[in-house]
mmCIF file of the N, C-alpha and C atoms, coordinates in Angstrom:
data_MODEL
# 
_entry.id   MODEL 
# 
loop_
_atom_site.group_PDB 
_atom_site.id 
_atom_site.type_symbol 
_atom_site.label_atom_id 
_atom_site.label_alt_id 
_atom_site.label_comp_id 
_atom_site.label_asym_id 
_atom_site.label_entity_id 
_atom_site.label_seq_id 
_atom_site.pdbx_PDB_ins_code 
_atom_site.Cartn_x 
_atom_site.Cartn_y 
_atom_site.Cartn_z 
_atom_site.occupancy 
_atom_site.B_iso_or_equiv 
_atom_site.pdbx_formal_charge 
_atom_site.auth_seq_id 
_atom_site.auth_comp_id 
_atom_site.auth_asym_id 
_atom_site.auth_atom_id 
_atom_site.pdbx_PDB_model_num 
ATOM 1   N N  . MET A 1 1  ? -4.189 -39.017 3.421   1.00 0.00 ? 1  MET A N  1 
ATOM 2   C CA . MET A 1 1  ? -5.145 -37.898 3.706   1.00 0.00 ? 1  MET A CA 1 
ATOM 3   C C  . MET A 1 1  ? -4.324 -36.504 3.751   1.00 0.00 ? 1  MET A C  1 
ATOM 4   N N  . LYS A 1 2  ? -3.519 -36.540 4.502   1.00 0.00 ? 2  LYS A N  1 
ATOM 5   C CA . LYS A 1 2  ? -2.449 -35.380 4.727   1.00 0.00 ? 2  LYS A CA 1 
ATOM 6   C C  . LYS A 1 2  ? -1.960 -34.635 3.425   1.00 0.00 ? 2  LYS A C  1 
ATOM 7   N N  . GLY A 1 3  ? -1.574 -35.494 2.321   1.00 0.00 ? 3  GLY A N  1 
ATOM 8   C CA . GLY A 1 3  ? -1.527 -34.982 1.224   1.00 0.00 ? 3  GLY A CA 1 
ATOM 9   C C  . GLY A 1 3  ? -2.420 -34.173 0.656   1.00 0.00 ? 3  GLY A C  1 
ATOM 10  N N  . TRP A 1 4  ? -3.629 -34.949 0.672   1.00 0.00 ? 4  TRP A N  1 
ATOM 11  C CA . TRP A 1 4  ? -4.822 -34.181 -0.023  1.00 0.00 ? 4  TRP A CA 1 
ATOM 12  C C  . TRP A 1 4  ? -5.120 -32.598 0.909   1.00 0.00 ? 4  TRP A C  1 
ATOM 13  N N  . THR A 1 5  ? -4.924 -32.811 2.293   1.00 0.00 ? 5  THR A N  1 
ATOM 14  C CA . THR A 1 5  ? -5.190 -31.477 2.839   1.00 0.00 ? 5  THR A CA 1 
ATOM 15  C C  . THR A 1 5  ? -4.078 -30.510 2.319   1.00 0.00 ? 5  THR A C  1 
ATOM 16  N N  . ALA A 1 6  ? -2.978 -30.860 2.222   1.00 0.00 ? 6  ALA A N  1 
ATOM 17  C CA . ALA A 1 6  ? -2.004 -29.693 1.785   1.00 0.00 ? 6  ALA A CA 1 
ATOM 18  C C  . ALA A 1 6  ? -2.297 -29.290 0.397   1.00 0.00 ? 6  ALA A C  1 
ATOM 19  N N  . VAL A 1 7  ? -2.553 -30.189 -0.481  1.00 0.00 ? 7  VAL A N  1 
ATOM 20  C CA . VAL A 1 7  ? -3.198 -29.623 -1.690  1.00 0.00 ? 7  VAL A CA 1 
ATOM 21  C C  . VAL A 1 7  ? -4.427 -28.691 -1.738  1.00 0.00 ? 7  VAL A C  1 
ATOM 22  N N  . MET A 1 8  ? -4.954 -29.179 -0.826  1.00 0.00 ? 8  MET A N  1 
ATOM 23  C CA . MET A 1 8  ? -6.437 -28.244 -0.836  1.00 0.00 ? 8  MET A CA 1 
ATOM 24  C C  . MET A 1 8  ? -6.243 -27.101 -0.153  1.00 0.00 ? 8  MET A C  1 
ATOM 25  N N  . LEU A 1 9  ? -5.054 -26.804 0.823   1.00 0.00 ? 9  LEU A N  1 
ATOM 26  C CA . LEU A 1 9  ? -4.650 -25.645 1.503   1.00 0.00 ? 9  LEU A CA 1 
ATOM 27  C C  . LEU A 1 9  ? -3.864 -24.797 0.359   1.00 0.00 ? 9  LEU A C  1 
ATOM 28  N N  . VAL A 1 10 ? -3.103 -25.284 -0.328  1.00 0.00 ? 10 VAL A N  1 
ATOM 29  C CA . VAL A 1 10 ? -2.434 -24.549 -1.442  1.00 0.00 ? 10 VAL A CA 1 
ATOM 30  C C  . VAL A 1 10 ? -3.473 -23.832 -2.443  1.00 0.00 ? 10 VAL A C  1 
ATOM 31  N N  . LEU A 1 11 ? -4.499 -24.961 -2.980  1.00 0.00 ? 11 LEU A N  1 
ATOM 32  C CA . LEU A 1 11 ? -5.297 -24.249 -3.901  1.00 0.00 ? 11 LEU A CA 1 
ATOM 33  C C  . LEU A 1 11 ? -6.153 -23.295 -3.339  1.00 0.00 ? 11 LEU A C  1 
ATOM 34  N N  . GLY A 1 12 ? -6.655 -23.330 -1.994  1.00 0.00 ? 12 GLY A N  1 
ATOM 35  C CA . GLY A 1 12 ? -7.317 -22.330 -1.441  1.00 0.00 ? 12 GLY A CA 1 
ATOM 36  C C  . GLY A 1 12 ? -6.663 -20.863 -1.391  1.00 0.00 ? 12 GLY A C  1 
ATOM 37  N N  . VAL A 1 13 ? -5.330 -20.946 -1.064  1.00 0.00 ? 13 VAL A N  1 
ATOM 38  C CA . VAL A 1 13 ? -4.814 -19.885 -1.055  1.00 0.00 ? 13 VAL A CA 1 
ATOM 39  C C  . VAL A 1 13 ? -4.334 -19.315 -2.373  1.00 0.00 ? 13 VAL A C  1 
ATOM 40  N N  . MET A 1 14 ? -3.990 -20.208 -3.299  1.00 0.00 ? 14 MET A N  1 
ATOM 41  C CA . MET A 1 14 ? -4.030 -19.588 -4.718  1.00 0.00 ? 14 MET A CA 1 
ATOM 42  C C  . MET A 1 14 ? -5.069 -19.002 -5.264  1.00 0.00 ? 14 MET A C  1 
ATOM 43  N N  . SER A 1 15 ? -6.487 -19.502 -4.831  1.00 0.00 ? 15 SER A N  1 
ATOM 44  C CA . SER A 1 15 ? -7.608 -19.290 -5.612  1.00 0.00 ? 15 SER A CA 1 
ATOM 45  C C  . SER A 1 15 ? -8.243 -18.040 -5.008  1.00 0.00 ? 15 SER A C  1 
ATOM 46  N N  . SER A 1 16 ? -7.875 -17.763 -3.539  1.00 0.00 ? 16 SER A N  1 
ATOM 47  C CA . SER A 1 16 ? -8.144 -16.447 -3.002  1.00 0.00 ? 16 SER A CA 1 
ATOM 48  C C  . SER A 1 16 ? -7.526 -15.341 -3.436  1.00 0.00 ? 16 SER A C  1 
ATOM 49  N N  . SER A 1 17 ? -6.099 -15.583 -3.810  1.00 0.00 ? 17 SER A N  1 
ATOM 50  C CA . SER A 1 17 ? -5.180 -14.268 -4.391  1.00 0.00 ? 17 SER A CA 1 
ATOM 51  C C  . SER A 1 17 ? -5.633 -14.115 -5.836  1.00 0.00 ? 17 SER A C  1 
ATOM 52  N N  . ALA A 1 18 ? -5.846 -14.989 -6.489  1.00 0.00 ? 18 ALA A N  1 
ATOM 53  C CA . ALA A 1 18 ? -6.397 -14.911 -7.990  1.00 0.00 ? 18 ALA A CA 1 
ATOM 54  C C  . ALA A 1 18 ? -7.749 -14.325 -8.061  1.00 0.00 ? 18 ALA A C  1 
ATOM 55  N N  . TRP A 1 19 ? -8.604 -14.475 -6.980  1.00 0.00 ? 19 TRP A N  1 
ATOM 56  C CA . TRP A 1 19 ? -9.905 -13.798 -7.425  1.00 0.00 ? 19 TRP A CA 1 
ATOM 57  C C  . TRP A 1 19 ? -9.881 -12.282 -6.708  1.00 0.00 ? 19 TRP A C  1 
ATOM 58  N N  . ALA A 1 20 ? -8.844 -12.277 -5.954  1.00 0.00 ? 20 ALA A N  1 
ATOM 59  C CA . ALA A 1 20 ? -8.862 -10.485 -5.362  1.00 0.00 ? 20 ALA A CA 1 
ATOM 60  C C  . ALA A 1 20 ? -8.768 -9.528  -6.351  1.00 0.00 ? 20 ALA A C  1 
ATOM 61  N N  . ALA A 1 21 ? -9.676 -8.807  -6.417  1.00 0.00 ? 21 ALA A N  1 
ATOM 62  C CA . ALA A 1 21 ? -9.488 -7.547  -7.290  1.00 0.00 ? 21 ALA A CA 1 
ATOM 63  C C  . ALA A 1 21 ? -8.255 -6.516  -6.889  1.00 0.00 ? 21 ALA A C  1 
ATOM 64  N N  . PRO A 1 22 ? -7.500 -6.169  -7.601  1.00 0.00 ? 22 PRO A N  1 
ATOM 65  C CA . PRO A 1 22 ? -6.568 -5.285  -7.477  1.00 0.00 ? 22 PRO A CA 1 
ATOM 66  C C  . PRO A 1 22 ? -7.457 -3.967  -7.087  1.00 0.00 ? 22 PRO A C  1 
ATOM 67  N N  . LYS A 1 23 ? -6.843 -3.016  -6.024  1.00 0.00 ? 23 LYS A N  1 
ATOM 68  C CA . LYS A 1 23 ? -7.432 -1.831  -5.489  1.00 0.00 ? 23 LYS A CA 1 
ATOM 69  C C  . LYS A 1 23 ? -6.931 -0.490  -6.475  1.00 0.00 ? 23 LYS A C  1 
ATOM 70  N N  . SER A 1 24 ? -7.767 0.414   -6.597  1.00 0.00 ? 24 SER A N  1 
ATOM 71  C CA . SER A 1 24 ? -7.298 1.436   -7.365  1.00 0.00 ? 24 SER A CA 1 
ATOM 72  C C  . SER A 1 24 ? -6.553 2.134   -6.683  1.00 0.00 ? 24 SER A C  1 
ATOM 73  N N  . CYS A 1 25 ? -5.565 2.976   -6.987  1.00 0.00 ? 25 CYS A N  1 
ATOM 74  C CA . CYS A 1 25 ? -4.496 4.048   -6.245  1.00 0.00 ? 25 CYS A CA 1 
ATOM 75  C C  . CYS A 1 25 ? -5.514 4.848   -5.366  1.00 0.00 ? 25 CYS A C  1 
ATOM 76  N N  . GLU A 1 26 ? -6.175 5.433   -5.746  1.00 0.00 ? 26 GLU A N  1 
ATOM 77  C CA . GLU A 1 26 ? -7.248 6.130   -4.945  1.00 0.00 ? 26 GLU A CA 1 
ATOM 78  C C  . GLU A 1 26 ? -8.035 5.615   -3.773  1.00 0.00 ? 26 GLU A C  1 
ATOM 79  N N  . GLU A 1 27 ? -8.438 4.267   -3.936  1.00 0.00 ? 27 GLU A N  1 
ATOM 80  C CA . GLU A 1 27 ? -8.875 3.698   -2.796  1.00 0.00 ? 27 GLU A CA 1 
ATOM 81  C C  . GLU A 1 27 ? -7.953 3.214   -1.965  1.00 0.00 ? 27 GLU A C  1 
ATOM 82  N N  . LEU A 1 28 ? -6.622 2.740   -2.464  1.00 0.00 ? 28 LEU A N  1 
ATOM 83  C CA . LEU A 1 28 ? -5.553 2.456   -1.455  1.00 0.00 ? 28 LEU A CA 1 
ATOM 84  C C  . LEU A 1 28 ? -5.250 3.543   -0.833  1.00 0.00 ? 28 LEU A C  1 
ATOM 85  N N  . LYS A 1 29 ? -5.007 4.951   -1.230  1.00 0.00 ? 29 LYS A N  1 
ATOM 86  C CA . LYS A 1 29 ? -4.605 6.014   -0.733  1.00 0.00 ? 29 LYS A CA 1 
ATOM 87  C C  . LYS A 1 29 ? -5.761 6.427   0.365   1.00 0.00 ? 29 LYS A C  1 
ATOM 88  N N  . GLN A 1 30 ? -7.010 6.335   0.282   1.00 0.00 ? 30 GLN A N  1 
ATOM 89  C CA . GLN A 1 30 ? -8.088 6.667   1.140   1.00 0.00 ? 30 GLN A CA 1 
ATOM 90  C C  . GLN A 1 30 ? -8.052 5.754   2.458   1.00 0.00 ? 30 GLN A C  1 
ATOM 91  N N  . GLU A 1 31 ? -7.844 4.356   1.975   1.00 0.00 ? 31 GLU A N  1 
ATOM 92  C CA . GLU A 1 31 ? -7.634 3.498   3.123   1.00 0.00 ? 31 GLU A CA 1 
ATOM 93  C C  . GLU A 1 31 ? -6.280 3.856   4.084   1.00 0.00 ? 31 GLU A C  1 
ATOM 94  N N  . ILE A 1 32 ? -5.348 4.231   3.425   1.00 0.00 ? 32 ILE A N  1 
ATOM 95  C CA . ILE A 1 32 ? -4.165 4.403   4.167   1.00 0.00 ? 32 ILE A CA 1 
ATOM 96  C C  . ILE A 1 32 ? -4.290 5.665   4.860   1.00 0.00 ? 32 ILE A C  1 
ATOM 97  N N  . GLU A 1 33 ? -4.908 6.762   4.502   1.00 0.00 ? 33 GLU A N  1 
ATOM 98  C CA . GLU A 1 33 ? -5.498 8.110   4.892   1.00 0.00 ? 33 GLU A CA 1 
ATOM 99  C C  . GLU A 1 33 ? -6.094 7.848   6.336   1.00 0.00 ? 33 GLU A C  1 
ATOM 100 N N  . VAL A 1 34 ? -6.951 6.910   6.349   1.00 0.00 ? 34 VAL A N  1 
ATOM 101 C CA . VAL A 1 34 ? -7.818 6.636   7.588   1.00 0.00 ? 34 VAL A CA 1 
ATOM 102 C C  . VAL A 1 34 ? -7.071 5.970   8.632   1.00 0.00 ? 34 VAL A C  1 
ATOM 103 N N  . LYS A 1 35 ? -6.018 5.165   8.408   1.00 0.00 ? 35 LYS A N  1 
ATOM 104 C CA . LYS A 1 35 ? -5.170 4.450   9.281   1.00 0.00 ? 35 LYS A CA 1 
ATOM 105 C C  . LYS A 1 35 ? -4.410 5.783   9.866   1.00 0.00 ? 35 LYS A C  1 
ATOM 106 N N  . ILE A 1 36 ? -3.571 6.327   8.880   1.00 0.00 ? 36 ILE A N  1 
ATOM 107 C CA . ILE A 1 36 ? -2.756 7.457   9.455   1.00 0.00 ? 36 ILE A CA 1 
ATOM 108 C C  . ILE A 1 36 ? -3.324 8.404   10.199  1.00 0.00 ? 36 ILE A C  1 
ATOM 109 N N  . GLN A 1 37 ? -4.758 8.968   10.073  1.00 0.00 ? 37 GLN A N  1 
ATOM 110 C CA . GLN A 1 37 ? -5.378 9.710   10.838  1.00 0.00 ? 37 GLN A CA 1 
ATOM 111 C C  . GLN A 1 37 ? -5.821 9.130   12.249  1.00 0.00 ? 37 GLN A C  1 
ATOM 112 N N  . ALA A 1 38 ? -6.076 7.953   12.161  1.00 0.00 ? 38 ALA A N  1 
ATOM 113 C CA . ALA A 1 38 ? -6.297 7.006   13.464  1.00 0.00 ? 38 ALA A CA 1 
ATOM 114 C C  . ALA A 1 38 ? -5.195 7.208   14.289  1.00 0.00 ? 38 ALA A C  1 
ATOM 115 N N  . ALA A 1 39 ? -4.165 7.048   13.871  1.00 0.00 ? 39 ALA A N  1 
ATOM 116 C CA . ALA A 1 39 ? -2.813 7.004   14.291  1.00 0.00 ? 39 ALA A CA 1 
ATOM 117 C C  . ALA A 1 39 ? -2.453 8.530   15.010  1.00 0.00 ? 39 ALA A C  1 
ATOM 118 N N  . GLY A 1 40 ? -3.380 9.679   14.670  1.00 0.00 ? 40 GLY A N  1 
ATOM 119 C CA . GLY A 1 40 ? -3.195 10.769  15.272  1.00 0.00 ? 40 GLY A CA 1 
ATOM 120 C C  . GLY A 1 40 ? -1.868 11.485  14.592  1.00 0.00 ? 40 GLY A C  1 
ATOM 121 N N  . VAL A 1 41 ? -1.531 11.197  13.455  1.00 0.00 ? 41 VAL A N  1 
ATOM 122 C CA . VAL A 1 41 ? -0.737 12.135  12.817  1.00 0.00 ? 41 VAL A CA 1 
ATOM 123 C C  . VAL A 1 41 ? -1.369 13.175  12.213  1.00 0.00 ? 41 VAL A C  1 
ATOM 124 N N  . GLY A 1 42 ? -0.721 14.306  12.433  1.00 0.00 ? 42 GLY A N  1 
ATOM 125 C CA . GLY A 1 42 ? -1.665 15.633  11.883  1.00 0.00 ? 42 GLY A CA 1 
ATOM 126 C C  . GLY A 1 42 ? -1.023 16.119  10.761  1.00 0.00 ? 42 GLY A C  1 
ATOM 127 N N  . SER A 1 43 ? 0.248  16.060  10.378  1.00 0.00 ? 43 SER A N  1 
ATOM 128 C CA . SER A 1 43 ? 0.594  16.770  9.170   1.00 0.00 ? 43 SER A CA 1 
ATOM 129 C C  . SER A 1 43 ? 1.407  15.735  8.305   1.00 0.00 ? 43 SER A C  1 
ATOM 130 N N  . TYR A 1 44 ? 0.739  15.141  7.115   1.00 0.00 ? 44 TYR A N  1 
ATOM 131 C CA . TYR A 1 44 ? 1.587  14.436  6.282   1.00 0.00 ? 44 TYR A CA 1 
ATOM 132 C C  . TYR A 1 44 ? 1.427  14.661  4.797   1.00 0.00 ? 44 TYR A C  1 
ATOM 133 N N  . THR A 1 45 ? 1.917  13.936  4.003   1.00 0.00 ? 45 THR A N  1 
ATOM 134 C CA . THR A 1 45 ? 1.684  13.973  2.564   1.00 0.00 ? 45 THR A CA 1 
ATOM 135 C C  . THR A 1 45 ? 1.654  12.634  2.123   1.00 0.00 ? 45 THR A C  1 
ATOM 136 N N  . LEU A 1 46 ? 0.610  12.181  1.244   1.00 0.00 ? 46 LEU A N  1 
ATOM 137 C CA . LEU A 1 46 ? 0.436  11.070  0.359   1.00 0.00 ? 46 LEU A CA 1 
ATOM 138 C C  . LEU A 1 46 ? 0.581  11.294  -0.728  1.00 0.00 ? 46 LEU A C  1 
ATOM 139 N N  . GLU A 1 47 ? 1.408  10.964  -1.798  1.00 0.00 ? 47 GLU A N  1 
ATOM 140 C CA . GLU A 1 47 ? 1.417  11.097  -3.146  1.00 0.00 ? 47 GLU A CA 1 
ATOM 141 C C  . GLU A 1 47 ? 1.496  9.781   -3.817  1.00 0.00 ? 47 GLU A C  1 
ATOM 142 N N  . ILE A 1 48 ? 1.031  9.432   -4.969  1.00 0.00 ? 48 ILE A N  1 
ATOM 143 C CA . ILE A 1 48 ? 0.960  8.392   -5.867  1.00 0.00 ? 48 ILE A CA 1 
ATOM 144 C C  . ILE A 1 48 ? 1.708  8.506   -6.888  1.00 0.00 ? 48 ILE A C  1 
ATOM 145 N N  . VAL A 1 49 ? 2.929  7.792   -7.300  1.00 0.00 ? 49 VAL A N  1 
ATOM 146 C CA . VAL A 1 49 ? 3.925  8.155   -8.416  1.00 0.00 ? 49 VAL A CA 1 
ATOM 147 C C  . VAL A 1 49 ? 4.009  6.842   -8.986  1.00 0.00 ? 49 VAL A C  1 
ATOM 148 N N  . PRO A 1 50 ? 4.561  6.916   -10.479 1.00 0.00 ? 50 PRO A N  1 
ATOM 149 C CA . PRO A 1 50 ? 5.082  5.736   -11.067 1.00 0.00 ? 50 PRO A CA 1 
ATOM 150 C C  . PRO A 1 50 ? 6.277  5.282   -10.436 1.00 0.00 ? 50 PRO A C  1 
ATOM 151 N N  . ASN A 1 51 ? 6.561  3.936   -10.478 1.00 0.00 ? 51 ASN A N  1 
ATOM 152 C CA . ASN A 1 51 ? 7.575  3.007   -9.993  1.00 0.00 ? 51 ASN A CA 1 
ATOM 153 C C  . ASN A 1 51 ? 8.916  4.019   -10.486 1.00 0.00 ? 51 ASN A C  1 
ATOM 154 N N  . GLU A 1 52 ? 9.075  4.540   -11.462 1.00 0.00 ? 52 GLU A N  1 
ATOM 155 C CA . GLU A 1 52 ? 10.472 5.183   -12.031 1.00 0.00 ? 52 GLU A CA 1 
ATOM 156 C C  . GLU A 1 52 ? 10.565 6.200   -11.438 1.00 0.00 ? 52 GLU A C  1 
ATOM 157 N N  . GLU A 1 53 ? 9.831  6.910   -10.677 1.00 0.00 ? 53 GLU A N  1 
ATOM 158 C CA . GLU A 1 53 ? 9.703  8.402   -10.350 1.00 0.00 ? 53 GLU A CA 1 
ATOM 159 C C  . GLU A 1 53 ? 9.797  8.169   -8.677  1.00 0.00 ? 53 GLU A C  1 
ATOM 160 N N  . VAL A 1 54 ? 10.097 6.952   -8.078  1.00 0.00 ? 54 VAL A N  1 
ATOM 161 C CA . VAL A 1 54 ? 10.233 6.823   -6.927  1.00 0.00 ? 54 VAL A CA 1 
ATOM 162 C C  . VAL A 1 54 ? 11.631 7.018   -6.249  1.00 0.00 ? 54 VAL A C  1 
ATOM 163 N N  . GLU A 1 55 ? 12.069 7.916   -5.370  1.00 0.00 ? 55 GLU A N  1 
ATOM 164 C CA . GLU A 1 55 ? 13.305 8.357   -5.172  1.00 0.00 ? 55 GLU A CA 1 
ATOM 165 C C  . GLU A 1 55 ? 13.830 7.153   -4.130  1.00 0.00 ? 55 GLU A C  1 
ATOM 166 N N  . ASP A 1 56 ? 15.105 6.903   -3.835  1.00 0.00 ? 56 ASP A N  1 
ATOM 167 C CA . ASP A 1 56 ? 15.813 6.039   -3.122  1.00 0.00 ? 56 ASP A CA 1 
ATOM 168 C C  . ASP A 1 56 ? 15.425 6.191   -1.743  1.00 0.00 ? 56 ASP A C  1 
ATOM 169 N N  . ASP A 1 57 ? 15.440 7.519   -1.025  1.00 0.00 ? 57 ASP A N  1 
ATOM 170 C CA . ASP A 1 57 ? 14.842 7.604   0.200   1.00 0.00 ? 57 ASP A CA 1 
ATOM 171 C C  . ASP A 1 57 ? 13.533 7.916   0.456   1.00 0.00 ? 57 ASP A C  1 
ATOM 172 N N  . ALA A 1 58 ? 12.577 7.447   -0.441  1.00 0.00 ? 58 ALA A N  1 
ATOM 173 C CA . ALA A 1 58 ? 11.135 7.523   -0.214  1.00 0.00 ? 58 ALA A CA 1 
ATOM 174 C C  . ALA A 1 58 ? 10.385 6.548   0.645   1.00 0.00 ? 58 ALA A C  1 
ATOM 175 N N  . MET A 1 59 ? 9.709  6.847   1.226   1.00 0.00 ? 59 MET A N  1 
ATOM 176 C CA . MET A 1 59 ? 8.927  5.815   2.076   1.00 0.00 ? 59 MET A CA 1 
ATOM 177 C C  . MET A 1 59 ? 7.967  5.357   1.614   1.00 0.00 ? 59 MET A C  1 
ATOM 178 N N  . VAL A 1 60 ? 7.914  4.410   0.905   1.00 0.00 ? 60 VAL A N  1 
ATOM 179 C CA . VAL A 1 60 ? 6.690  3.499   0.149   1.00 0.00 ? 60 VAL A CA 1 
ATOM 180 C C  . VAL A 1 60 ? 5.873  2.774   1.217   1.00 0.00 ? 60 VAL A C  1 
ATOM 181 N N  . ILE A 1 61 ? 4.527  3.202   1.006   1.00 0.00 ? 61 ILE A N  1 
ATOM 182 C CA . ILE A 1 61 ? 3.682  2.570   1.812   1.00 0.00 ? 61 ILE A CA 1 
ATOM 183 C C  . ILE A 1 61 ? 2.469  1.762   1.055   1.00 0.00 ? 61 ILE A C  1 
ATOM 184 N N  . GLY A 1 62 ? 2.714  1.644   0.072   1.00 0.00 ? 62 GLY A N  1 
ATOM 185 C CA . GLY A 1 62 ? 1.734  0.782   -0.641  1.00 0.00 ? 62 GLY A CA 1 
ATOM 186 C C  . GLY A 1 62 ? 1.817  0.893   -2.401  1.00 0.00 ? 62 GLY A C  1 
ATOM 187 N N  . THR A 1 63 ? 1.502  -0.166  -2.919  1.00 0.00 ? 63 THR A N  1 
ATOM 188 C CA . THR A 1 63 ? 1.646  -0.529  -4.420  1.00 0.00 ? 63 THR A CA 1 
ATOM 189 C C  . THR A 1 63 ? 0.228  -0.731  -4.960  1.00 0.00 ? 63 THR A C  1 
ATOM 190 N N  . CYS A 1 64 ? 0.086  -0.030  -6.136  1.00 0.00 ? 64 CYS A N  1 
ATOM 191 C CA . CYS A 1 64 ? -1.206 -0.118  -6.878  1.00 0.00 ? 64 CYS A CA 1 
ATOM 192 C C  . CYS A 1 64 ? -0.977 -0.267  -8.265  1.00 0.00 ? 64 CYS A C  1 
ATOM 193 N N  . ASP A 1 65 ? -2.274 -0.122  -9.067  1.00 0.00 ? 65 ASP A N  1 
ATOM 194 C CA . ASP A 1 65 ? -2.155 -0.165  -10.418 1.00 0.00 ? 65 ASP A CA 1 
ATOM 195 C C  . ASP A 1 65 ? -1.324 -1.363  -11.063 1.00 0.00 ? 65 ASP A C  1 
ATOM 196 N N  . GLY A 1 66 ? -1.597 -2.531  -10.354 1.00 0.00 ? 66 GLY A N  1 
ATOM 197 C CA . GLY A 1 66 ? -0.759 -3.861  -10.614 1.00 0.00 ? 66 GLY A CA 1 
ATOM 198 C C  . GLY A 1 66 ? 0.576  -3.746  -10.558 1.00 0.00 ? 66 GLY A C  1 
ATOM 199 N N  . GLY A 1 67 ? 0.741  -3.042  -9.134  1.00 0.00 ? 67 GLY A N  1 
ATOM 200 C CA . GLY A 1 67 ? 2.317  -2.957  -9.392  1.00 0.00 ? 67 GLY A CA 1 
ATOM 201 C C  . GLY A 1 67 ? 3.191  -1.761  -10.017 1.00 0.00 ? 67 GLY A C  1 
ATOM 202 N N  . SER A 1 68 ? 2.436  -1.089  -10.739 1.00 0.00 ? 68 SER A N  1 
ATOM 203 C CA . SER A 1 68 ? 3.114  0.013   -11.713 1.00 0.00 ? 68 SER A CA 1 
ATOM 204 C C  . SER A 1 68 ? 3.328  1.461   -10.967 1.00 0.00 ? 68 SER A C  1 
ATOM 205 N N  . ARG A 1 69 ? 2.454  1.475   -9.744  1.00 0.00 ? 69 ARG A N  1 
ATOM 206 C CA . ARG A 1 69 ? 2.572  2.679   -9.196  1.00 0.00 ? 69 ARG A CA 1 
ATOM 207 C C  . ARG A 1 69 ? 2.823  2.526   -7.669  1.00 0.00 ? 69 ARG A C  1 
ATOM 208 N N  . LYS A 1 70 ? 3.490  3.528   -6.828  1.00 0.00 ? 70 LYS A N  1 
ATOM 209 C CA . LYS A 1 70 ? 3.613  3.398   -5.320  1.00 0.00 ? 70 LYS A CA 1 
ATOM 210 C C  . LYS A 1 70 ? 2.735  4.748   -4.864  1.00 0.00 ? 70 LYS A C  1 
ATOM 211 N N  . VAL A 1 71 ? 2.367  4.317   -3.462  1.00 0.00 ? 71 VAL A N  1 
ATOM 212 C CA . VAL A 1 71 ? 1.927  5.246   -2.685  1.00 0.00 ? 71 VAL A CA 1 
ATOM 213 C C  . VAL A 1 71 ? 3.169  5.663   -1.655  1.00 0.00 ? 71 VAL A C  1 
ATOM 214 N N  . ILE A 1 72 ? 3.389  6.954   -1.630  1.00 0.00 ? 72 ILE A N  1 
ATOM 215 C CA . ILE A 1 72 ? 4.627  7.472   -0.863  1.00 0.00 ? 72 ILE A CA 1 
ATOM 216 C C  . ILE A 1 72 ? 4.134  8.316   0.137   1.00 0.00 ? 72 ILE A C  1 
ATOM 217 N N  . TYR A 1 73 ? 4.524  8.277   1.148   1.00 0.00 ? 73 TYR A N  1 
ATOM 218 C CA . TYR A 1 73 ? 4.209  8.909   2.471   1.00 0.00 ? 73 TYR A CA 1 
ATOM 219 C C  . TYR A 1 73 ? 5.510  9.902   3.145   1.00 0.00 ? 73 TYR A C  1 
ATOM 220 N N  . GLN A 1 74 ? 5.016  10.863  3.262   1.00 0.00 ? 74 GLN A N  1 
ATOM 221 C CA . GLN A 1 74 ? 6.280  11.900  3.995   1.00 0.00 ? 74 GLN A CA 1 
ATOM 222 C C  . GLN A 1 74 ? 5.128  12.765  4.910   1.00 0.00 ? 74 GLN A C  1 
ATOM 223 N N  . ARG A 1 75 ? 5.964  12.704  6.359   1.00 0.00 ? 75 ARG A N  1 
ATOM 224 C CA . ARG A 1 75 ? 5.355  13.361  7.624   1.00 0.00 ? 75 ARG A CA 1 
ATOM 225 C C  . ARG A 1 75 ? 6.068  14.842  7.414   1.00 0.00 ? 75 ARG A C  1 
ATOM 226 N N  . ASN A 1 76 ? 5.135  15.934  7.555   1.00 0.00 ? 76 ASN A N  1 
ATOM 227 C CA . ASN A 1 76 ? 5.625  17.119  7.597   1.00 0.00 ? 76 ASN A CA 1 
ATOM 228 C C  . ASN A 1 76 ? 5.542  17.910  8.948   1.00 0.00 ? 76 ASN A C  1 
ATOM 229 N N  . ASP A 1 77 ? 6.729  18.810  9.152   1.00 0.00 ? 77 ASP A N  1 
ATOM 230 C CA . ASP A 1 77 ? 6.472  19.554  10.508  1.00 0.00 ? 77 ASP A CA 1 
ATOM 231 C C  . ASP A 1 77 ? 5.591  20.426  10.542  1.00 0.00 ? 77 ASP A C  1 
ATOM 232 N N  . LEU A 1 78 ? 5.432  21.087  11.524  1.00 0.00 ? 78 LEU A N  1 
ATOM 233 C CA . LEU A 1 78 ? 4.520  22.127  11.876  1.00 0.00 ? 78 LEU A CA 1 
ATOM 234 C C  . LEU A 1 78 ? 4.856  23.431  10.763  1.00 0.00 ? 78 LEU A C  1 
ATOM 235 N N  . THR A 1 79 ? 5.933  23.592  10.454  1.00 0.00 ? 79 THR A N  1 
ATOM 236 C CA . THR A 1 79 ? 6.048  24.752  9.555   1.00 0.00 ? 79 THR A CA 1 
ATOM 237 C C  . THR A 1 79 ? 5.925  24.562  8.007   1.00 0.00 ? 79 THR A C  1 
ATOM 238 N N  . GLY A 1 80 ? 5.496  23.248  7.815   1.00 0.00 ? 80 GLY A N  1 
ATOM 239 C CA . GLY A 1 80 ? 5.033  22.798  6.308   1.00 0.00 ? 80 GLY A CA 1 
ATOM 240 C C  . GLY A 1 80 ? 6.166  22.278  5.546   1.00 0.00 ? 80 GLY A C  1 
ATOM 241 N N  . SER A 1 81 ? 7.303  22.586  6.140   1.00 0.00 ? 81 SER A N  1 
ATOM 242 C CA . SER A 1 81 ? 8.492  21.572  5.502   1.00 0.00 ? 81 SER A CA 1 
ATOM 243 C C  . SER A 1 81 ? 8.443  20.245  5.766   1.00 0.00 ? 81 SER A C  1 
ATOM 244 N N  . ARG A 1 82 ? 8.736  19.402  5.006   1.00 0.00 ? 82 ARG A N  1 
ATOM 245 C CA . ARG A 1 82 ? 8.922  17.954  5.057   1.00 0.00 ? 82 ARG A CA 1 
ATOM 246 C C  . ARG A 1 82 ? 9.913  17.457  5.809   1.00 0.00 ? 82 ARG A C  1 
ATOM 247 N N  . MET A 1 83 ? 9.739  16.408  6.705   1.00 0.00 ? 83 MET A N  1 
ATOM 248 C CA . MET A 1 83 ? 10.443 15.760  7.231   1.00 0.00 ? 83 MET A CA 1 
ATOM 249 C C  . MET A 1 83 ? 10.310 14.101  7.137   1.00 0.00 ? 83 MET A C  1 
ATOM 250 N N  . MET A 1 84 ? 11.199 13.581  7.337   1.00 0.00 ? 84 MET A N  1 
ATOM 251 C CA . MET A 1 84 ? 11.302 12.102  6.797   1.00 0.00 ? 84 MET A CA 1 
ATOM 252 C C  . MET A 1 84 ? 11.653 11.302  8.391   1.00 0.00 ? 84 MET A C  1 
# 
């Protein structure tokens, strides 16, 4: 019976991820913005970029479009210049 339970658990995990529809980049970006604003961050930039345009020092906080694009976060200071 233990073997059957393990098989069902694996199949359940596999089927739930297979049926989950990928989110659009804009939908993911909106969800991230809500969380950032709830954390009280006042000035930031979120940008959606293709994988090949992601810089080494970029803070990637999300992946979308089937893994072909990333959501990049940058916190801005009060003068408008970017801080990491």
